[in-house]
C-alpha positions as CSV (number, residue, x, y, z in Angstrom):
1,M,-16.7,-18.1,12.9
2,K,-17.7,-14.9,10.7
3,A,-16.1,-14.5,7.5
4,I,-16.7,-12.5,4.2
5,I,-16.1,-14.6,1.0
6,L,-15.8,-13.5,-2.7
7,T,-18.4,-15.7,-4.3
8,A,-17.0,-14.8,-7.6
9,P,-14.8,-12.1,-9.2
10,G,-17.3,-9.2,-9.6
11,P,-18.9,-6.0,-7.8
12,V,-19.4,-5.8,-3.8
13,D,-22.7,-7.6,-4.1
14,N,-20.1,-10.7,-4.5
15,L,-18.7,-10.1,-0.6
16,V,-21.1,-12.5,1.0
17,M,-20.9,-13.1,5.1
18,K,-20.6,-16.5,5.9
19,D,-20.4,-18.8,8.8
20,L,-17.3,-20.8,8.3
21,P,-15.0,-23.1,10.7
22,V,-12.3,-21.6,13.1
23,P,-9.2,-22.6,11.0
24,E,-6.9,-25.3,11.9
25,I,-3.2,-24.0,12.0
26,K,0.2,-26.1,11.0
27,P,3.7,-26.5,12.4
28,G,4.7,-22.9,12.0
29,E,1.7,-21.1,12.3
30,V,-0.3,-19.3,14.9
31,L,-4.2,-18.5,15.4
32,V,-5.1,-15.0,15.5
33,K,-8.4,-13.6,16.9
34,V,-8.4,-10.6,14.7
35,K,-9.4,-7.1,16.3
36,S,-8.7,-4.7,13.0
37,I,-8.2,-5.2,9.7
38,G,-6.3,-2.8,7.1
39,I,-8.0,-2.5,3.6
40,N,-5.8,-1.6,0.6
41,P,-6.7,-0.8,-2.9
42,V,-5.2,-4.3,-4.1
43,D,-8.7,-5.7,-1.9
44,F,-10.9,-4.1,-4.1
45,K,-8.8,-4.6,-7.6
46,T,-8.4,-8.5,-6.7
47,R,-12.0,-8.8,-5.8
48,K,-12.9,-7.3,-9.3
49,G,-10.7,-10.0,-10.9
50,G,-7.4,-8.0,-11.0
51,G,-4.4,-7.3,-8.4
52,V,-3.4,-10.6,-7.2
53,F,-6.4,-12.6,-8.2
54,T,-4.2,-15.0,-10.6
55,Y,-1.1,-15.2,-8.1
56,G,-0.6,-17.9,-5.4
57,G,-3.8,-19.9,-6.3
58,V,-6.0,-17.3,-5.5
59,S,-8.6,-17.7,-8.2
60,K,-8.6,-21.3,-7.7
61,A,-9.9,-21.0,-3.9
62,V,-13.3,-22.7,-3.5
63,Q,-14.3,-20.1,-0.6
64,L,-11.8,-17.1,-1.1
65,V,-11.3,-15.1,1.9
66,L,-9.9,-11.7,0.9
67,G,-7.8,-9.6,3.0
68,W,-4.0,-9.7,4.1
69,D,-3.7,-6.9,6.9
70,I,-4.5,-8.2,10.3
71,S,-4.0,-7.0,14.0
72,G,-5.0,-9.3,16.7
73,V,-4.3,-11.7,19.7
74,V,-2.9,-15.1,19.4
75,T,-5.1,-17.5,20.8
76,A,-3.4,-21.0,19.7
77,A,0.2,-21.3,18.8
78,E,2.0,-24.0,16.6
79,S,5.4,-21.9,16.7
80,P,7.7,-21.0,19.5
81,L,7.9,-17.3,18.3
82,F,4.3,-16.4,20.2
83,N,2.5,-17.0,23.0
84,I,-0.8,-17.5,23.3
85,G,-2.5,-13.7,24.6
86,D,0.4,-12.0,22.5
87,E,-0.8,-8.9,20.6
88,V,0.5,-9.3,16.9
89,F,-0.1,-7.6,13.4
90,G,1.2,-8.6,10.1
91,M,0.4,-9.0,6.5
92,V,-0.3,-12.9,5.9
93,N,0.4,-14.5,2.6
94,F,0.7,-11.9,0.1
95,P,0.6,-12.3,-2.7
96,G,-1.6,-15.2,-2.1
97,I,-4.6,-16.0,0.0
98,G,-4.5,-14.1,3.0
99,N,-7.9,-15.1,4.4
100,A,-8.3,-11.9,6.6
101,Y,-11.8,-10.7,6.2
102,A,-12.6,-13.3,9.3
103,E,-13.0,-13.4,12.8
104,Y,-9.8,-15.9,12.9
105,V,-6.7,-16.2,10.9
106,A,-4.2,-19.0,10.9
107,A,-1.2,-16.9,10.0
108,P,2.7,-18.3,9.5
109,A,4.5,-16.8,12.4
110,A,7.3,-15.6,9.9
111,H,5.1,-13.1,8.5
112,I,3.7,-11.3,11.7
113,V,5.6,-9.6,14.8
114,L,4.8,-8.4,18.6
115,K,2.4,-5.3,18.1
116,P,4.3,-2.2,20.3
117,A,2.2,-1.7,23.2
118,N,1.7,1.8,22.7
119,L,-0.2,0.9,18.7
120,S,-3.9,0.7,18.6
121,H,-5.1,-2.4,16.5
122,E,-6.3,0.0,14.1
123,E,-2.7,1.9,13.7
124,A,-1.2,-1.5,13.4
125,A,-3.7,-2.8,10.9
126,A,-3.2,0.3,8.7
127,G,0.6,-0.3,9.4
128,T,1.3,-3.7,7.2
129,L,0.7,-3.9,3.4
130,A,1.0,-0.1,2.9
131,L,4.3,0.3,5.0
132,L,5.8,-2.8,4.0
133,T,5.4,-1.5,0.3
134,A,7.3,1.6,1.3
135,W,10.0,-0.1,3.0
136,Q,10.4,-2.4,0.4
137,A,10.2,0.4,-2.3
138,L,12.8,2.8,-0.8
139,V,15.0,0.7,1.5
140,T,15.2,-2.8,-0.4
141,N,15.4,-1.9,-3.7
142,G,15.4,1.8,-3.7
143,N,18.4,2.1,-1.2
144,V,17.3,5.9,-0.5
145,S,20.4,7.7,1.3
146,A,20.5,11.0,2.9
147,G,20.4,14.0,0.7
148,E,18.6,12.5,-2.4
149,R,16.1,14.4,-4.0
150,V,12.6,11.7,-3.5
151,L,9.4,12.5,-5.2
152,I,6.6,10.6,-3.6
153,H,3.4,10.7,-5.9
154,A,-0.2,10.2,-4.5
155,A,1.6,11.4,-1.1
156,S,-1.4,11.5,1.0
157,G,-2.5,8.3,0.4
158,G,-1.9,5.3,2.1
159,V,1.7,3.8,0.7
160,G,2.2,7.7,-0.1
161,H,2.0,9.1,3.5
162,Y,3.9,6.2,5.0
163,A,6.6,6.7,2.3
164,V,7.0,10.3,3.0
165,Q,7.8,9.8,6.7
166,L,9.9,7.4,5.4
167,A,11.9,9.1,2.9
168,K,12.6,11.6,5.8
169,Q,13.7,9.2,8.3
170,L,16.1,8.2,5.4
171,G,17.6,11.9,5.3
172,A,16.3,12.2,2.0
173,Y,14.7,15.8,0.6
174,V,11.1,14.8,0.2
175,I,8.7,16.2,-2.7
176,G,5.1,15.1,-2.9
177,T,2.5,15.3,-5.1
178,S,-1.2,15.4,-4.3
179,S,-4.3,17.8,-4.7
180,A,-4.6,21.1,-3.0
181,A,-6.8,19.5,-0.6
182,N,-4.1,17.7,0.8
183,K,-1.4,20.1,0.8
184,D,-1.3,20.6,4.7
185,F,-1.6,17.3,5.5
186,V,1.7,16.3,3.3
187,L,3.7,18.7,4.7
188,S,2.7,17.6,8.3
189,L,4.2,14.7,7.3
190,G,7.6,16.1,6.7
191,A,7.7,16.5,2.6
192,D,10.0,19.5,2.4
193,E,7.8,20.5,-1.0
194,H,4.2,19.5,-2.3
195,I,3.2,19.7,-5.7
196,D,-0.4,20.2,-6.8
197,Y,-0.8,17.7,-9.6
198,T,-4.5,19.2,-10.5
199,A,-2.9,22.7,-11.5
200,Q,1.1,22.1,-12.0
201,Q,2.9,20.1,-14.5
202,L,5.6,18.0,-13.4
203,A,8.2,19.3,-15.6
204,D,7.7,22.9,-14.5
205,A,7.7,21.9,-10.7
206,T,10.8,19.9,-10.2
207,E,13.8,18.4,-11.3
208,N,17.1,16.8,-10.8
209,I,15.1,13.8,-8.6
210,D,17.2,10.6,-7.7
211,F,14.4,8.3,-6.7
212,V,10.5,8.3,-7.4
213,L,7.7,6.1,-5.9
214,E,5.2,5.8,-8.3
215,S,1.5,4.5,-7.9
216,L,-0.7,6.1,-10.4
217,S,-0.5,5.7,-14.2
218,A,2.2,4.8,-16.9
219,Q,1.7,8.5,-18.0
220,T,2.8,9.5,-14.6
221,V,6.3,7.2,-15.2
222,K,7.0,8.9,-18.5
223,E,6.4,12.3,-16.8
224,S,8.5,11.7,-13.9
225,I,11.6,10.2,-16.3
226,A,11.5,13.5,-17.7
227,V,12.4,15.2,-14.1
228,M,15.0,12.7,-13.2
229,R,18.8,13.0,-13.1
230,E,20.8,10.4,-14.9
231,G,21.5,7.1,-12.7
232,A,18.0,8.1,-10.8
233,K,15.3,5.0,-9.7
234,L,12.0,4.7,-10.2
235,I,9.5,2.0,-8.8
236,S,6.1,1.5,-9.6
237,I,3.9,0.0,-7.1
238,V,1.1,-0.5,-9.8
239,G,2.8,-2.3,-12.6
240,S,2.8,1.0,-14.9
241,V,6.3,0.4,-16.1
242,S,6.0,-0.9,-19.5
243,E,8.9,-2.6,-21.7
244,D,8.9,0.6,-23.9
245,L,8.7,2.8,-20.7
246,K,11.9,0.8,-19.0
247,K,13.7,1.5,-22.3
248,E,13.0,4.8,-22.6
249,A,14.4,5.4,-18.8
250,A,17.4,3.2,-19.9
251,S,18.2,5.2,-22.8
252,R,19.0,8.1,-20.1
253,N,20.5,5.4,-17.4
254,I,17.6,5.8,-15.2
255,S,16.2,2.6,-13.7
256,A,12.5,2.0,-13.9
257,N,10.8,-1.0,-12.5
258,N,7.9,-2.3,-11.5
259,M,7.6,-3.9,-7.5
260,L,5.0,-6.0,-5.6
261,V,5.4,-6.1,-1.8
262,E,5.9,-9.2,-0.5
263,S,5.1,-10.8,3.4
264,N,8.5,-10.7,5.4
265,G,9.0,-11.0,9.0
266,E,12.4,-9.0,9.1
267,D,10.7,-6.2,7.1
268,M,7.9,-6.4,9.6
269,K,10.0,-6.2,12.6
270,A,12.0,-2.9,11.3
271,V,8.7,-1.2,10.7
272,A,7.2,-2.2,13.9
273,A,10.5,-0.2,15.4
274,L,9.8,2.6,13.3
275,L,6.1,3.0,14.6
276,E,6.8,1.7,18.2
277,S,9.2,4.9,18.5
278,G,6.6,7.7,16.8
279,A,9.4,8.1,13.9
280,I,6.4,6.9,11.1
281,R,3.0,7.3,12.4
282,S,-0.4,5.8,10.7
283,H,-3.1,8.0,10.1
284,V,-6.4,6.0,9.9
285,S,-8.9,8.8,8.3
286,S,-11.9,6.2,8.2
287,T,-12.9,3.3,10.1
288,F,-15.4,0.7,9.4
289,D,-17.2,-2.1,11.2
290,F,-16.9,-5.9,9.5
291,S,-20.3,-5.7,8.7
292,E,-19.6,-2.7,6.1
293,M,-17.0,-4.3,3.8
294,A,-19.1,-3.5,0.9
295,A,-18.9,0.2,1.7
296,V,-15.3,0.0,2.3
297,H,-14.4,-1.0,-1.1
298,N,-16.7,1.6,-2.3
299,Y,-15.2,4.2,-0.7
300,L,-11.8,3.1,-1.6
301,E,-12.8,2.8,-5.1
302,T,-13.1,6.8,-5.2
303,G,-9.3,7.3,-4.8
304,R,-9.8,10.0,-2.8
305,T,-9.0,8.4,0.8
306,V,-6.5,10.2,2.8
307,G,-3.9,7.9,4.9
308,K,-5.4,4.4,5.5
309,V,-8.7,2.8,6.0
310,V,-8.9,0.4,9.0
311,V,-12.4,-2.2,9.5
312,N,-13.0,-3.3,12.9
313,M,-14.5,-6.4,14.3
314,S,-17.9,-6.2,16.1
């Protein structure tokens, strides 16, 4: 099978196409013939030696295959949960080795779910790591509830565009930040207010925030704390909360923590239901061919992507 291996942490030139054996599945796993792969910022960060490169034995892999988000068709099963021919999607073995940049992936049955029939493979592959991150931040850890004022940074991005929609489904009042160019997109997702981070200071634009989803920097955390009410919560999905910032937040009775998404089949079922019902939709702004993986990484590194980027198998 075709696969893309990372020869060493570093530039995109280290992503090399190679022929590898089709993986053998173990009890509790299924073999998925991949149709589409969702690509995330953690992909290029891990490629460069950051991200989750030091998690779960990733750095020790002999022929490291990156990627975690897949949608495809089951071709073999060692689990009663799925049958050959089932269309499935999910985030495989995160944080760890997902082996998703390949024609076939051995996936734990507990990490995937049936793909709704009304969802394309592209839309499904998009709605895995990013949507699970939004779910685990807002629902599992944030306990966001109706009527709360929720601030979503980078609201036009992969996680952000899902988080805006999810927060609205939870009944929150949603404020999203992005550049002015993406204002209409953010509002179209259901945001009640938009803040242009290039032209407005956060402290001048909002106040009394109950929950913040942060995905940018320590400076953004600091600015966010200043507009949060006592007892509010902030979750950073990029590790921006230092011990000093955590203490600064705690001095105002604000909870500020980092969070890393984890593969979870029950959470996948929850987000699959939201996608199937149309309550949340995947915005796939760009698609690439599997042979263009280096270009995908370069594109994501610009930090200017709207919604999600997906790679399709030829």
